[in-house]
DRENPA-3360 file (N, C-alpha, C; in nm, 2 decimals, always signed):
BEGIN
1 = XXXXXXXX = +2.19/-3.03/-2.68/+2.03/-3.08/-2.66/+1.94/-3.02/-2.60 ~ +1.85/-2.96/-2.66/+1.72/-2.85/-2.58/+1.63/-2.88/-2.51 ~ +1.60/-2.91/-2.43/+1.52/-2.94/-2.35/+1.38/-2.79/-2.33 ~ +1.27/-2.82/-2.30/+1.17/-2.71/-2.25/+1.18/-2.70/-2.15 ~ +1.13/-2.57/-2.08/+1.02/-2.58/-1.96/+0.97/-2.44/-2.01 ~ +0.82/-2.47/-2.02/+0.71/-2.39/-2.07/+0.67/-2.29/-1.99 ~ +0.67/-2.19/-1.96/+0.56/-2.09/-1.94/+0.38/-2.17/-1.91 ~ +0.31/-2.11/-1.82/+0.20/-2.14/-1.84/+0.16/-2.00/-1.82;
9 = XXXXXXXX = +0.00/-1.99/-1.87/-0.09/-1.85/-1.89/-0.22/-1.88/-1.89 ~ -0.28/-1.80/-1.86/-0.48/-1.84/-1.81/-0.55/-1.71/-1.87 ~ -0.65/-1.76/-1.92/-0.75/-1.65/-1.98/-0.87/-1.63/-1.88 ~ -0.85/-1.73/-1.79/-0.96/-1.69/-1.67/-0.91/-1.60/-1.59 ~ -1.06/-1.53/-1.53/-1.06/-1.40/-1.47/-0.98/-1.44/-1.33 ~ -0.92/-1.33/-1.23/-0.88/-1.36/-1.11/-0.97/-1.41/-1.03 ~ -0.99/-1.49/-0.96/-1.10/-1.53/-0.89/-1.06/-1.46/-0.70 ~ -1.19/-1.42/-0.60/-1.12/-1.40/-0.49/-1.26/-1.54/-0.43;
17 = XXXXXXXX = -1.17/-1.53/-0.28/-1.20/-1.60/-0.18/-1.25/-1.50/-0.08 ~ -1.38/-1.55/-0.03/-1.43/-1.48/+0.09/-1.35/-1.33/+0.09 ~ -1.38/-1.26/-0.03/-1.31/-1.11/-0.03/-1.18/-1.09/-0.01 ~ -1.07/-1.23/-0.01/-0.93/-1.19/-0.02/-0.89/-1.28/-0.18 ~ -0.78/-1.28/-0.19/-0.71/-1.30/-0.33/-0.71/-1.44/-0.30 ~ -0.73/-1.55/-0.40/-0.75/-1.70/-0.33/-0.57/-1.73/-0.34 ~ -0.53/-1.78/-0.27/-0.34/-1.81/-0.26/-0.33/-1.91/-0.39 ~ -0.44/-1.97/-0.41/-0.38/-2.16/-0.49/-0.54/-2.11/-0.64;
25 = XXXXXXXX = -0.54/-2.02/-0.70/-0.59/-1.98/-0.79/-0.56/-2.06/-0.92 ~ -0.54/-2.11/-1.05/-0.50/-2.17/-1.14/-0.39/-2.07/-1.16 ~ -0.50/-1.94/-1.14/-0.34/-1.81/-1.24/-0.29/-1.80/-1.15 ~ -0.27/-1.82/-0.98/-0.19/-1.82/-0.89/-0.04/-1.92/-0.91 ~ -0.14/-2.02/-0.95/-0.04/-2.12/-0.97/+0.07/-2.13/-1.11 ~ -0.01/-2.01/-1.23/+0.06/-2.02/-1.37/+0.15/-1.92/-1.30 ~ +0.15/-1.84/-1.24/+0.24/-1.77/-1.21/+0.39/-1.75/-1.11 ~ +0.35/-1.87/-1.03/+0.46/-1.96/-0.93/+0.55/-1.99/-1.09;
33 = XXXXXXXX = +0.44/-2.09/-1.14/+0.53/-2.18/-1.26/+0.61/-2.07/-1.31 ~ +0.61/-1.97/-1.37/+0.66/-1.85/-1.46/+0.74/-1.77/-1.34 ~ +0.78/-1.82/-1.26/+0.87/-1.72/-1.14/+0.99/-1.88/-1.15 ~ +0.95/-1.94/-1.14/+1.02/-2.06/-1.13/+1.12/-2.08/-1.34 ~ +1.06/-2.06/-1.39/+1.09/-2.03/-1.54/+1.21/-1.95/-1.52 ~ +1.20/-1.85/-1.49/+1.25/-1.68/-1.48/+1.39/-1.69/-1.39 ~ +1.34/-1.80/-1.30/+1.51/-1.87/-1.19/+1.58/-1.92/-1.28 ~ +1.50/-2.01/-1.31/+1.56/-2.12/-1.40/+1.65/-2.08/-1.58;
41 = XXXXXXXX = +1.58/-1.95/-1.60/+1.69/-1.94/-1.74/+1.72/-1.82/-1.70 ~ +1.78/-1.71/-1.59/+1.92/-1.67/-1.56/+2.01/-1.79/-1.44 ~ +1.95/-1.89/-1.45/+2.04/-2.00/-1.38/+2.04/-1.99/-1.19 ~ +1.94/-1.91/-1.17/+1.91/-1.96/-1.02/+1.85/-2.09/-0.99 ~ +1.93/-2.17/-1.00/+1.83/-2.33/-1.02/+1.81/-2.34/-0.83 ~ +1.90/-2.30/-0.77/+1.88/-2.32/-0.62/+1.73/-2.24/-0.58 ~ +1.66/-2.14/-0.61/+1.50/-2.13/-0.62/+1.42/-2.19/-0.68 ~ +1.51/-2.21/-0.79/+1.36/-2.29/-0.92/+1.38/-2.45/-0.90;
49 = XXXXXXXX = +1.46/-2.48/-0.84/+1.35/-2.65/-0.87/+1.26/-2.63/-0.69 ~ +1.29/-2.60/-0.61/+1.17/-2.65/-0.50/+1.06/-2.60/-0.56 ~ +1.05/-2.46/-0.58/+0.95/-2.36/-0.68/+0.87/-2.43/-0.74 ~ +0.92/-2.56/-0.83/+0.88/-2.62/-0.91/+0.86/-2.70/-0.87 ~ +0.88/-2.76/-0.73/+0.85/-2.93/-0.71/+0.69/-2.87/-0.64 ~ +0.71/-2.76/-0.55/+0.61/-2.66/-0.50/+0.50/-2.67/-0.58 ~ +0.49/-2.63/-0.70/+0.36/-2.57/-0.79/+0.34/-2.67/-0.83 ~ +0.42/-2.80/-0.90/+0.31/-2.95/-0.90/+0.23/-3.00/-0.85;
57 = XXXXXXXX = +0.31/-2.97/-0.69/+0.20/-3.03/-0.58/+0.07/-3.00/-0.59 ~ +0.09/-2.83/-0.59/-0.03/-2.77/-0.61/-0.11/-2.76/-0.73 ~ -0.05/-2.77/-0.85/-0.14/-2.81/-0.96/-0.21/-2.95/-0.92 ~ -0.16/-3.07/-0.89/-0.23/-3.17/-0.87/-0.33/-3.18/-0.78 ~ -0.31/-3.09/-0.65/-0.44/-3.07/-0.57/-0.58/-2.98/-0.65 ~ -0.52/-2.90/-0.72/-0.59/-2.78/-0.71/-0.68/-2.82/-0.84 ~ -0.61/-2.90/-0.99/-0.65/-2.91/-1.10/-0.66/-3.01/-1.11 ~ -0.61/-3.12/-1.03/-0.59/-3.32/-1.08/-0.50/-3.34/-1.17;
65 = XXXXXXXX = -0.48/-3.45/-1.14/-0.35/-3.47/-1.23/-0.32/-3.49/-1.34 ~ -0.44/-3.53/-1.45/-0.43/-3.50/-1.57/-0.48/-3.36/-1.64 ~ -0.46/-3.25/-1.55/-0.53/-3.16/-1.64/-0.40/-3.10/-1.73 ~ -0.40/-3.02/-1.84/-0.28/-3.03/-1.90/-0.17/-2.90/-1.84 ~ -0.25/-2.84/-1.70/-0.12/-2.65/-1.67/-0.06/-2.83/-1.59 ~ -0.15/-2.92/-1.50/-0.05/-3.00/-1.47/+0.08/-3.11/-1.51 ~ +0.06/-3.10/-1.63/+0.14/-3.25/-1.73/+0.20/-3.12/-1.75 ~ +0.22/-3.00/-1.79/+0.33/-2.91/-1.80/+0.43/-2.89/-1.69;
73 = XXXXXXXX = +0.38/-2.87/-1.58/+0.45/-2.84/-1.43/+0.51/-2.94/-1.47 ~ +0.49/-3.12/-1.48/+0.56/-3.22/-1.43/+0.67/-3.18/-1.53 ~ +0.64/-3.19/-1.67/+0.77/-3.13/-1.78/+0.83/-3.05/-1.72 ~ +0.85/-2.98/-1.68/+0.93/-2.82/-1.59/+0.99/-2.88/-1.51 ~ +0.91/-2.96/-1.41/+1.00/-3.03/-1.30/+1.10/-3.08/-1.32 ~ +1.10/-3.18/-1.42/+1.17/-3.27/-1.49/+1.31/-3.19/-1.58 ~ +1.27/-3.12/-1.63/+1.37/-3.03/-1.70/+1.45/-3.00/-1.60 ~ +1.41/-2.88/-1.50/+1.49/-2.90/-1.38/+1.61/-2.95/-1.34;
81 = XXXXXXXX = +1.55/-3.06/-1.34/+1.56/-3.19/-1.24/+1.75/-3.23/-1.34 ~ +1.70/-3.23/-1.48/+1.78/-3.25/-1.55/+1.93/-3.12/-1.55 ~ +1.84/-3.01/-1.55/+1.95/-2.89/-1.56/+2.02/-2.91/-1.45 ~ +1.99/-2.98/-1.30/+2.05/-2.96/-1.21/+2.18/-3.12/-1.27 ~ +2.17/-3.20/-1.30/+2.25/-3.29/-1.34/+2.17/-3.44/-1.27 ~ +2.05/-3.42/-1.23/+1.95/-3.51/-1.11/+1.88/-3.58/-1.24 ~ +1.96/-3.63/-1.34/+1.92/-3.73/-1.46/+1.86/-3.85/-1.40 ~ +1.83/-3.92/-1.24/+1.79/-4.03/-1.20/+1.65/-4.01/-1.17;
89 = XXXXXXXX = +1.61/-3.82/-1.14/+1.46/-3.78/-1.13/+1.41/-3.74/-1.26 ~ +1.44/-3.68/-1.34/+1.47/-3.63/-1.43/+1.40/-3.77/-1.57 ~ +1.47/-3.85/-1.56/+1.44/-3.93/-1.68/+1.30/-4.06/-1.65 ~ +1.29/-4.05/-1.56/+1.16/-4.13/-1.48/+1.03/-4.05/-1.55 ~ +1.07/-3.94/-1.45/+0.96/-3.78/-1.46/+0.91/-3.75/-1.62 ~ +1.01/-3.79/-1.71/+0.98/-3.73/-1.89/+0.97/-3.88/-1.90 ~ +0.99/-3.96/-1.91/+0.88/-4.10/-1.96/+0.73/-4.10/-1.90 ~ +0.72/-4.05/-1.74/+0.57/-4.06/-1.73/+0.49/-3.98/-1.77;
97 = XXXXXXXX = +0.54/-3.84/-1.77/+0.47/-3.70/-1.86/+0.44/-3.76/-1.97 ~ +0.55/-3.79/-2.04/+0.51/-3.84/-2.17/+0.38/-3.92/-2.22 ~ +0.39/-4.03/-2.15/+0.27/-4.15/-2.13/+0.20/-4.07/-2.12 ~ +0.14/-3.95/-1.99/+0.03/-3.87/-1.95/-0.03/-3.77/-2.06 ~ +0.08/-3.72/-2.13/+0.06/-3.62/-2.27/-0.04/-3.73/-2.37 ~ +0.05/-3.80/-2.38/-0.03/-3.90/-2.53/-0.14/-3.96/-2.48 ~ -0.20/-3.99/-2.36/-0.26/-4.00/-2.33/-0.45/-3.90/-2.29 ~ -0.38/-3.76/-2.21/-0.47/-3.72/-2.24/-0.51/-3.61/-2.37;
105 = XXXXXXXX = -0.39/-3.54/-2.42/-0.36/-3.46/-2.55/-0.39/-3.53/-2.65 ~ -0.32/-3.66/-2.67/-0.33/-3.69/-2.79/-0.18/-3.70/-2.88 ~ -0.12/-3.82/-2.93/-0.01/-3.82/-3.05/+0.03/-3.73/-3.07 ~ -0.03/-3.64/-3.12/-0.01/-3.54/-3.23/+0.02/-3.37/-3.19 ~ -0.04/-3.35/-3.03/-0.05/-3.24/-2.99/+0.09/-3.17/-2.94 ~ +0.10/-3.00/-2.95/+0.19/-2.97/-2.95/+0.33/-2.99/-2.85 ~ +0.22/-3.04/-2.71/+0.27/-3.00/-2.58/+0.32/-3.18/-2.58 ~ +0.27/-3.28/-2.60/+0.32/-3.41/-2.69/+0.42/-3.43/-2.67;
113 = XXXXXXXX = +0.44/-3.33/-2.84/+0.62/-3.35/-2.90/+0.67/-3.29/-2.85 ~ +0.71/-3.21/-2.75/+0.81/-3.13/-2.65/+0.80/-3.24/-2.57 ~ +0.73/-3.30/-2.52/+0.74/-3.43/-2.38/+0.83/-3.50/-2.49 ~ +0.84/-3.57/-2.63/+0.89/-3.67/-2.70/+1.03/-3.58/-2.68 ~ +1.06/-3.47/-2.78/+1.14/-3.41/-2.68/+1.28/-3.39/-2.63 ~ +1.18/-3.38/-2.49/+1.26/-3.41/-2.38/+1.30/-3.49/-2.32 ~ +1.25/-3.59/-2.35/+1.28/-3.73/-2.32/+1.38/-3.78/-2.37 ~ +1.40/-3.73/-2.50/+1.50/-3.81/-2.58/+1.60/-3.69/-2.56;
121 = XXXXXXXX = +1.64/-3.57/-2.53/+1.75/-3.55/-2.48/+1.80/-3.62/-2.36 ~ +1.71/-3.64/-2.29/+1.72/-3.72/-2.15/+1.83/-3.85/-2.18 ~ +1.73/-3.87/-2.21/+1.81/-4.04/-2.28/+1.99/-4.00/-2.34 ~ +1.99/-3.90/-2.46/+2.11/-3.85/-2.48/+2.18/-3.82/-2.36 ~ +2.16/-3.78/-2.33/+2.24/-3.70/-2.17/+2.28/-3.81/-2.04 ~ +2.18/-3.93/-2.07/+2.24/-4.07/-1.97/+2.34/-4.10/-2.09 ~ +2.38/-4.13/-2.26/+2.41/-4.23/-2.30/+2.33/-4.29/-2.31 ~ +2.24/-4.31/-2.36/+2.12/-4.42/-2.43/+2.09/-4.38/-2.55;
129 = XXXXXXXX = +2.19/-4.39/-2.62/+2.18/-4.29/-2.80/+2.09/-4.40/-2.86 ~ +2.10/-4.58/-2.81/+2.03/-4.61/-2.92/+1.85/-4.56/-2.89 ~ +1.79/-4.54/-2.79/+1.67/-4.53/-2.74/+1.72/-4.34/-2.82 ~ +1.78/-4.24/-2.77/+1.77/-4.10/-2.80/+1.78/-4.11/-2.97 ~ +1.88/-4.15/-3.06/+1.87/-4.10/-3.16/+1.71/-4.15/-3.22 ~ +1.66/-4.26/-3.27/+1.49/-4.28/-3.31/+1.42/-4.19/-3.27 ~ +1.41/-4.10/-3.13/+1.30/-4.05/-3.05/+1.34/-3.94/-3.13 ~ +1.45/-3.92/-3.17/+1.46/-3.77/-3.20/+1.45/-3.74/-3.35;
137 = XXXXXXXX = +1.44/-3.84/-3.44/+1.39/-3.87/-3.57/+1.27/-3.86/-3.59 ~ +1.20/-3.92/-3.53/+1.07/-3.94/-3.50/+0.98/-3.77/-3.44 ~ +1.03/-3.74/-3.35/+0.97/-3.60/-3.32/+1.01/-3.50/-3.41 ~ +1.14/-3.53/-3.47/+1.14/-3.42/-3.61/+1.07/-3.43/-3.69 ~ +1.02/-3.57/-3.78/+0.90/-3.61/-3.85/+0.79/-3.57/-3.82 ~ +0.73/-3.62/-3.70/+0.65/-3.53/-3.64/+0.60/-3.35/-3.64 ~ +0.74/-3.29/-3.57/+0.69/-3.19/-3.56/+0.74/-3.10/-3.73 ~ +0.76/-3.14/-3.82/+0.73/-3.13/-3.94/+0.61/-3.14/-4.04;
145 = XXXXXXXX = +0.55/-3.25/-4.01/+0.44/-3.30/-4.04/+0.33/-3.21/-3.98 ~ +0.32/-3.18/-3.80/+0.22/-3.14/-3.75/+0.28/-2.93/-3.75 ~ +0.37/-2.87/-3.72/+0.43/-2.73/-3.71/+0.45/-2.67/-3.79 ~ +0.54/-2.71/-3.93/+0.57/-2.70/-4.05/+0.70/-2.72/-4.03 ~ +0.78/-2.66/-4.12/+0.89/-2.68/-4.10/+1.01/-2.61/-4.03 ~ +0.97/-2.44/-4.02/+1.02/-2.33/-4.00/+0.97/-2.30/-3.88 ~ +0.89/-2.39/-3.81/+0.83/-2.37/-3.63/+0.97/-2.37/-3.52 ~ +0.95/-2.26/-3.49/+1.07/-2.31/-3.37/+1.07/-2.43/-3.31;
153 = XXXXXXXX = +0.97/-2.51/-3.26/+1.02/-2.63/-3.18/+1.06/-2.73/-3.33 ~ +1.01/-2.70/-3.47/+1.07/-2.86/-3.56/+1.24/-2.78/-3.54 ~ +1.24/-2.66/-3.55/+1.39/-2.61/-3.55/+1.46/-2.63/-3.43 ~ +1.42/-2.68/-3.33/+1.50/-2.72/-3.21/+1.53/-2.89/-3.19 ~ +1.41/-2.96/-3.28/+1.40/-3.12/-3.34/+1.52/-3.14/-3.39 ~ +1.54/-3.00/-3.51/+1.65/-3.03/-3.60/+1.80/-2.99/-3.55 ~ +1.83/-2.92/-3.47/+1.91/-2.93/-3.33/+1.98/-3.04/-3.27 ~ +1.86/-3.09/-3.23/+1.87/-3.22/-3.11/+1.89/-3.31/-3.19;
161 = XXXXXXXX = +1.86/-3.35/-3.29/+1.91/-3.44/-3.37/+2.03/-3.44/-3.45 ~ +2.06/-3.33/-3.50/+2.19/-3.29/-3.48/+2.33/-3.35/-3.41 ~ +2.28/-3.31/-3.26/+2.40/-3.35/-3.17/+2.40/-3.46/-3.14 ~ +2.30/-3.57/-3.16/+2.23/-3.71/-3.14/+2.36/-3.79/-3.22 ~ +2.34/-3.69/-3.36/+2.47/-3.77/-3.43/+2.58/-3.75/-3.40 ~ +2.61/-3.66/-3.35/+2.78/-3.60/-3.32/+2.78/-3.70/-3.18 ~ +2.74/-3.72/-3.10/+2.71/-3.79/-2.98/+2.75/-3.99/-3.00 ~ +2.72/-3.96/-3.15/+2.76/-4.13/-3.16/+2.85/-4.09/-3.30;
169 = XXXXXXXX = +2.90/-4.05/-3.34/+3.02/-3.98/-3.41/+3.01/-3.99/-3.56 ~ +2.85/-3.97/-3.61/+2.81/-3.97/-3.71/+2.84/-3.80/-3.77 ~ +2.95/-3.78/-3.76/+2.99/-3.61/-3.80/+2.92/-3.60/-3.96 ~ +2.90/-3.70/-4.07/+2.92/-3.65/-4.17/+2.75/-3.62/-4.18 ~ +2.66/-3.68/-4.09/+2.51/-3.62/-4.10/+2.49/-3.50/-4.01 ~ +2.60/-3.49/-3.87/+2.57/-3.43/-3.78/+2.63/-3.19/-3.81 ~ +2.69/-3.25/-3.91/+2.77/-3.11/-3.96/+2.72/-3.06/-4.06 ~ +2.63/-3.09/-4.15/+2.53/-3.05/-4.28/+2.41/-3.01/-4.21;
177 = XXXXXXXX = +2.37/-3.11/-4.11/+2.23/-3.02/-4.03/+2.26/-2.89/-3.89 ~ +2.37/-2.94/-3.87/+2.39/-2.88/-3.76/+2.43/-2.68/-3.87 ~ +2.52/-2.70/-3.96/+2.51/-2.62/-3.99/+2.35/-2.54/-4.12 ~ +2.25/-2.64/-4.12/+2.15/-2.56/-4.22/+2.06/-2.54/-4.09 ~ +2.07/-2.60/-3.94/+1.99/-2.54/-3.87/+2.01/-2.40/-3.81 ~ +2.18/-2.37/-3.79/+2.20/-2.26/-3.76/+2.12/-2.11/-3.86 ~ +2.18/-2.14/-3.99/+2.10/-2.06/-4.09/+1.95/-2.08/-4.07 ~ +1.88/-2.17/-4.04/+1.78/-2.13/-4.01/+1.71/-2.07/-3.91;
185 = XXXXXXXX = +1.73/-2.09/-3.81/+1.75/-2.02/-3.68/+1.79/-1.86/-3.70 ~ +1.83/-1.84/-3.75/+1.90/-1.71/-3.79/+1.79/-1.63/-3.88 ~ +1.77/-1.67/-3.94/+1.62/-1.64/-4.06/+1.49/-1.63/-3.95 ~ +1.47/-1.73/-3.89/+1.33/-1.74/-3.80/+1.33/-1.65/-3.66 ~ +1.44/-1.67/-3.62/+1.45/-1.58/-3.47/+1.52/-1.50/-3.43 ~ +1.66/-1.46/-3.55/+1.72/-1.44/-3.54/+1.89/-1.43/-3.46 ~ +1.98/-1.33/-3.49/+2.10/-1.38/-3.47/+2.12/-1.37/-3.31 ~ +2.05/-1.30/-3.22/+2.08/-1.35/-3.05/+1.99/-1.39/-2.97;
193 = XXXXXXXX = +1.90/-1.46/-3.06/+1.79/-1.58/-3.01/+1.88/-1.70/-2.91 ~ +1.87/-1.72/-2.79/+1.96/-1.80/-2.71/+1.96/-1.94/-2.77 ~ +1.84/-1.99/-2.90/+1.85/-2.12/-2.94/+1.92/-2.07/-3.09 ~ +1.96/-2.00/-3.14/+2.03/-1.96/-3.23/+2.18/-2.01/-3.20 ~ +2.21/-1.91/-3.05/+2.31/-1.89/-2.99/+2.35/-2.06/-2.97 ~ +2.25/-2.13/-2.90/+2.31/-2.30/-2.89/+2.35/-2.31/-3.01 ~ +2.25/-2.32/-3.15/+2.30/-2.38/-3.26/+2.47/-2.37/-3.31 ~ +2.49/-2.25/-3.24/+2.60/-2.18/-3.28/+2.77/-2.27/-3.20;
201 = XXXXXXXX = +2.70/-2.30/-3.11/+2.77/-2.41/-3.00/+2.79/-2.50/-3.03 ~ +2.71/-2.58/-3.13/+2.69/-2.71/-3.15/+2.78/-2.72/-3.27 ~ +2.75/-2.66/-3.39/+2.86/-2.64/-3.49/+2.97/-2.62/-3.48 ~ +3.04/-2.52/-3.35/+3.17/-2.56/-3.36/+3.21/-2.63/-3.26 ~ +3.13/-2.69/-3.18/+3.17/-2.85/-3.16/+3.17/-2.95/-3.27 ~ +3.09/-2.97/-3.34/+3.12/-2.98/-3.46/+3.24/-3.02/-3.56 ~ +3.25/-2.87/-3.58/+3.41/-2.86/-3.63/+3.53/-2.88/-3.58 ~ +3.48/-2.89/-3.40/+3.63/-2.91/-3.33/+3.59/-3.07/-3.35;
209 = XXXXXXXX = +3.54/-3.13/-3.32/+3.55/-3.27/-3.35/+3.59/-3.35/-3.47 ~ +3.59/-3.31/-3.58/+3.64/-3.35/-3.74/+3.80/-3.31/-3.71 ~ +3.82/-3.19/-3.64/+3.94/-3.13/-3.62/+3.95/-3.02/-3.70 ~ +3.85/-2.93/-3.75/+3.90/-2.81/-3.81/+3.86/-2.74/-3.70 ~ +4.00/-2.65/-3.66/+4.04/-2.64/-3.52/+4.01/-2.44/-3.57 ~ +4.04/-2.44/-3.70/+4.05/-2.30/-3.75/+3.89/-2.23/-3.78 ~ +3.84/-2.31/-3.77/+3.69/-2.27/-3.80/+3.60/-2.25/-3.66 ~ +3.68/-2.36/-3.60/+3.56/-2.42/-3.42/+3.66/-2.28/-3.30;
217 = XXXXXXXX = +3.75/-2.30/-3.35/+3.81/-2.16/-3.22/+3.74/-2.04/-3.17 ~ +3.74/-1.95/-3.39/+3.63/-1.85/-3.32/+3.51/-1.86/-3.34 ~ +3.44/-1.97/-3.37/+3.34/-1.93/-3.36/+3.27/-1.96/-3.22 ~ +3.39/-2.06/-3.16/+3.34/-2.07/-3.00/+3.35/-1.95/-2.86 ~ +3.49/-1.86/-2.95/+3.49/-1.75/-2.91/+3.34/-1.64/-2.90 ~ +3.32/-1.63/-3.06/+3.21/-1.52/-3.05/+3.11/-1.61/-2.98 ~ +3.06/-1.73/-3.01/+2.93/-1.77/-2.95/+2.94/-1.72/-2.80 ~ +3.07/-1.75/-2.69/+3.07/-1.69/-2.56/+3.05/-1.55/-2.57;
225 = XXXXXXXX = +3.10/-1.45/-2.64/+3.06/-1.31/-2.68/+2.96/-1.27/-2.62 ~ +2.87/-1.34/-2.72/+2.75/-1.34/-2.78/+2.64/-1.39/-2.62 ~ +2.68/-1.52/-2.60/+2.60/-1.54/-2.48/+2.65/-1.47/-2.32 ~ +2.73/-1.41/-2.31/+2.82/-1.30/-2.20/+2.67/-1.21/-2.18 ~ +2.69/-1.16/-2.36/+2.59/-1.03/-2.38/+2.48/-1.05/-2.38 ~ +2.40/-1.15/-2.42/+2.29/-1.21/-2.42/+2.19/-1.25/-2.28 ~ +2.33/-1.33/-2.26/+2.22/-1.43/-2.13/+2.36/-1.39/-1.96 ~ +2.41/-1.31/-1.99/+2.47/-1.28/-1.86/+2.62/-1.40/-1.88;
233 = XXXXXXXX = +2.68/-1.32/-1.75/+2.82/-1.41/-1.75/+2.82/-1.53/-1.65 ~ +2.66/-1.56/-1.62/+2.69/-1.63/-1.47/+2.56/-1.75/-1.50 ~ +2.49/-1.75/-1.67/+2.42/-1.84/-1.69/+2.48/-1.97/-1.72 ~ +2.42/-2.10/-1.71/+2.44/-2.17/-1.72/+2.50/-2.25/-1.91 ~ +2.42/-2.18/-1.99/+2.52/-2.16/-2.10/+2.65/-2.11/-2.14 ~ +2.65/-1.99/-2.05/+2.72/-1.89/-2.10/+2.84/-1.98/-2.05 ~ +2.87/-2.05/-1.95/+2.95/-2.16/-1.82/+2.98/-2.24/-1.93 ~ +2.88/-2.29/-2.01/+2.95/-2.42/-2.08/+3.04/-2.36/-2.22;
241 = XXXXXXXX = +2.99/-2.22/-2.27/+3.07/-2.18/-2.34/+3.22/-2.15/-2.31 ~ +3.23/-2.11/-2.20/+3.35/-2.05/-2.13/+3.45/-2.20/-2.15 ~ +3.40/-2.33/-2.07/+3.43/-2.45/-2.09/+3.48/-2.49/-2.20 ~ +3.42/-2.47/-2.27/+3.38/-2.49/-2.48/+3.53/-2.42/-2.52 ~ +3.54/-2.27/-2.45/+3.62/-2.22/-2.57/+3.76/-2.32/-2.51 ~ +3.77/-2.27/-2.36/+3.87/-2.32/-2.30/+3.95/-2.46/-2.36 ~ +3.84/-2.58/-2.36/+3.86/-2.67/-2.45/+3.94/-2.65/-2.57 ~ +3.87/-2.57/-2.71/+3.90/-2.54/-2.84/+4.10/-2.47/-2.83;
249 = XXXXXXXX = +4.08/-2.42/-2.71/+4.26/-2.33/-2.69/+4.31/-2.48/-2.65 ~ +4.28/-2.54/-2.55/+4.37/-2.72/-2.51/+4.36/-2.78/-2.63 ~ +4.30/-2.79/-2.72/+4.31/-2.82/-2.86/+4.44/-2.81/-2.96 ~ +4.41/-2.72/-2.97/+4.55/-2.57/-3.01/+4.69/-2.60/-2.98 ~ +4.68/-2.66/-2.82/+4.79/-2.58/-2.74/+4.83/-2.50/-2.66 ~ +4.69/-2.43/-2.70/+4.74/-2.28/-2.64/+4.71/-2.29/-2.55 ~ +4.81/-2.32/-2.40/+4.75/-2.36/-2.25/+4.76/-2.23/-2.17 ~ +4.82/-2.15/-2.21/+4.82/-1.95/-2.18/+4.67/-1.95/-2.10;
257 = XXXXXXXX = +4.64/-1.98/-2.27/+4.47/-1.92/-2.25/+4.40/-2.03/-2.23 ~ +4.40/-2.18/-2.22/+4.34/-2.29/-2.19/+4.30/-2.27/-1.98 ~ +4.40/-2.25/-1.96/+4.44/-2.30/-1.81/+4.35/-2.22/-1.74 ~ +4.40/-2.08/-1.76/+4.28/-1.90/-1.69/+4.16/-1.97/-1.73 ~ +4.14/-2.00/-1.82/+3.99/-2.00/-1.88/+3.86/-2.12/-1.79 ~ +4.02/-2.23/-1.80/+3.95/-2.32/-1.74/+3.88/-2.30/-1.54 ~ +4.01/-2.22/-1.52/+4.04/-2.20/-1.38/+3.89/-2.12/-1.33 ~ +3.90/-2.02/-1.42/+3.74/-1.93/-1.38/+3.65/-2.01/-1.47;
265 = XXXXXXXX = +3.63/-2.07/-1.50/+3.52/-2.12/-1.54/+3.49/-2.20/-1.44 ~ +3.59/-2.32/-1.31/+3.52/-2.38/-1.25/+3.51/-2.33/-1.13 ~ +3.50/-2.19/-1.13/+3.52/-2.12/-0.97/+3.37/-2.07/-1.00 ~ +3.39/-2.00/-1.08/+3.15/-1.97/-1.17/+3.10/-2.10/-1.10 ~ +3.17/-2.19/-1.21/+3.04/-2.33/-1.21/+3.00/-2.33/-1.05 ~ +3.15/-2.39/-0.97/+3.10/-2.39/-0.84/+3.02/-2.32/-0.73 ~ +3.04/-2.18/-0.79/+2.95/-2.11/-0.72/+2.79/-2.08/-0.75 ~ +2.78/-2.13/-0.94/+2.64/-2.10/-0.95/+2.62/-2.23/-0.97;
273 = XXXXXXXX = +2.66/-2.31/-0.98/+2.54/-2.47/-1.00/+2.57/-2.59/-0.92 ~ +2.72/-2.52/-0.85/+2.75/-2.61/-0.71/+2.89/-2.75/-0.76 ~ +2.92/-2.75/-0.68/+3.01/-2.88/-0.66/+3.01/-2.96/-0.73 ~ +2.91/-3.05/-0.70/+2.87/-3.20/-0.79/+2.76/-3.18/-0.94 ~ +2.76/-3.08/-0.98/+2.70/-3.05/-1.04/+2.74/-3.13/-1.20 ~ +2.70/-3.18/-1.31/+2.68/-3.23/-1.39/+2.87/-3.13/-1.46 ~ +2.84/-3.01/-1.51/+2.93/-2.94/-1.58/+2.98/-2.90/-1.52 ~ +3.02/-2.87/-1.40/+3.14/-2.87/-1.31/+3.20/-2.95/-1.28;
281 = XXXXXXXX = +3.14/-3.08/-1.28/+3.27/-3.20/-1.29/+3.32/-3.19/-1.42 ~ +3.24/-3.16/-1.54/+3.37/-3.19/-1.67/+3.47/-3.04/-1.68 ~ +3.47/-2.97/-1.63/+3.50/-2.87/-1.58/+3.62/-2.91/-1.52 ~ +3.63/-2.96/-1.38/+3.71/-2.98/-1.29/+3.81/-3.10/-1.38 ~ +3.76/-3.16/-1.46/+3.82/-3.31/-1.48/+3.91/-3.25/-1.61 ~ +3.89/-3.19/-1.66/+3.96/-3.07/-1.77/+4.09/-2.99/-1.76 ~ +4.05/-2.93/-1.62/+4.19/-2.84/-1.53/+4.27/-2.93/-1.52 ~ +4.21/-3.04/-1.43/+4.30/-3.16/-1.36/+4.37/-3.23/-1.47;
289 = XXX = +4.28/-3.26/-1.61/+4.45/-3.34/-1.72/+4.52/-3.25/-1.70 ~ +4.55/-3.10/-1.70/+4.63/-3.00/-1.78/+4.73/-2.97/-1.68 ~ +4.74/-3.07/-1.52/+4.80/-3.01/-1.38/+4.87/-3.14/-1.40;
% end
């Protein structure tokens, strides 16, 4: 499932205060947000979280609570909370941000639709599929109507709906939607785009769920190699791919490759994400189950 932290940009000219660069102009705040987004993109969540928090406080003070850039900053903070596994703060912040986007920008604005997408993803992450699936379906329909069928955000909604179907075991709908979304992303975004790599991972997961390990294992392996090349070895998505490949090795009984890969992945997760991160906990549990 994919949420999104959006970058902020401004066409306003830079402003000066008393002959010096003003430290909290909207352009400066946008730059801070974008730096936090860059930290998050490379998996440096220890620097991303406090920078997002400080940037939101400054946006609220400088632009006001209802400014679109402030609302986007709230969305980004909720997203990074979700990335570090702090769903107790992420979900309420997503809910409040969506309500504000709907009130300020309207129900069909692309940022409102993004906020709905993110909330649906958070619901799925906490296991509230009764709210996640209808929200995924509604968001996909709205994005197809407002943005068009090939828009990257529409493709994200298709990916997320397929993932939600997987979560409830509806693989008869999940697999064809995963396959179609991957083909569309390869065509629209290219084979190395991070969203395309996410679709490959999700399709491999669906194949594994139906016991088609002959397709799941090589697809997991190829996705891991691509993520290491495109995102780097320590990116959170790369770490997930390592865990997933280890799971696939485990499923086919190849413990000689599964256990060392779990061990290396656990060490990397503890170093990059921390011992209490949800991904770290999953990898640790998978490894312990084999010992």
